[in-house]
N, C-alpha and C positions, 0 to 999 in steps of 0.2 A: 385186493378188495377188502375194505374194512368190514367189521361185523354189521354195523348199521346198514351199510349198502347191501350186504348179503340178505339181511332181514327184509329190506324193501324189495329186493329181487324175488324173494320167496312170496311176499304178499302180491307182487305183480303176477307171479305164476298162478296164484289162486284166483286173481281177477280174470286172467285169461281163460281159466277153466270155467269160471262162472259165465263169461261171455259166450263160450262155446256151447253152454247149456241154455242159452237164451236169456240169461240174467243181465242186469246192469253190471258192468265189469268192475266190481270192487272186490278186493281180497284183503285178508288180514292175517297176521301171525301174532300170537301172544308170546312174549319173551320174558323169561324170568331167569335171573342169574346168567345172562348171556346165552341161553339156549331156548329153542322154540318148544313151548309146552302145548300149543294148540295152533291150529290153522283152519281157515274157512274162507269160502267165497259167498257172495250174496246168494240167498235161497228164497227170496220173497215171492218170486213168480212160481217156482217149482213147488213150494210148500203152501202156496196161497196164504202166506203169513206176513203181514206188514211189519212184523218185528224181526224177521229173519235176515237182518243185515249182517254182513260179514263180521264186523267187529263185535256184534252181540252174540252171534253163533260161536265165534272163537272164544269169547269170554265164558260162555256157558260150558264149552268143552274144556276150558283151562282152569275151572274152579277147583278148589282144594277139597271138595266134598262138604264144605261148610257154606255159609252164606256169602263168603268173600273171596276175592282173588288174592294171590300171594302179594305181600307188600313188596314194593320196588319193581313190579313188573311193568312192561311196556307193551302197548298194542300198536304194532306197525300196520297202518292201513294204507292200501295203495289203490287208487282209481286208475284204471288203464287209460283214462282220458287225460292223464298227466298230473293230477293233484296227488300230493303225498301228505300224509299226516301221521304223526307219532303222538300217542298219549301215554303218559305214565302215572302211576299212582304213587304218591309220596307221603300221604297222610292217611293211614288206615283208620284211625279213630274218627276222622271227619269225612272219610270217603273222598278226600281231596284228590285232585289230579292236576297235571300240568300238560301243556300241549305245545307242539311245534309244527308250523306249516312250512312246507317247502315246495317251490314250484318247479 
C-alpha cells in the first residue's frame, strides 16, 4: 500500500470513530514530510461548535505554535460516505493551497 492510501485509510478510521460518536462521518489527518502530525474526526455535534469540522480540528492540532501550518503539508480528509479529498499548502506567503478530489 502506498503512503497516500495509508493516509486515506487513517482518515477513514477517524471518520468511523466520529460516526460511532454520533457525528457526521468525516475524518482527517494532517501530513507533513510524509508523516502524520495531527488527526481528528468531526466534533460539531459533541462540541456544539459549527467550526469543529475534522479538517479544521486537525489543522488546529497540527499547527507549529505560530499562526501557520508547516509549508508543504497535506490534509487528507475522508468522508465515510465515499468522498475523498486531499488539500495541500504550497504557497505559505499567500496562504495558497491545491486540492484533489477522488471518488
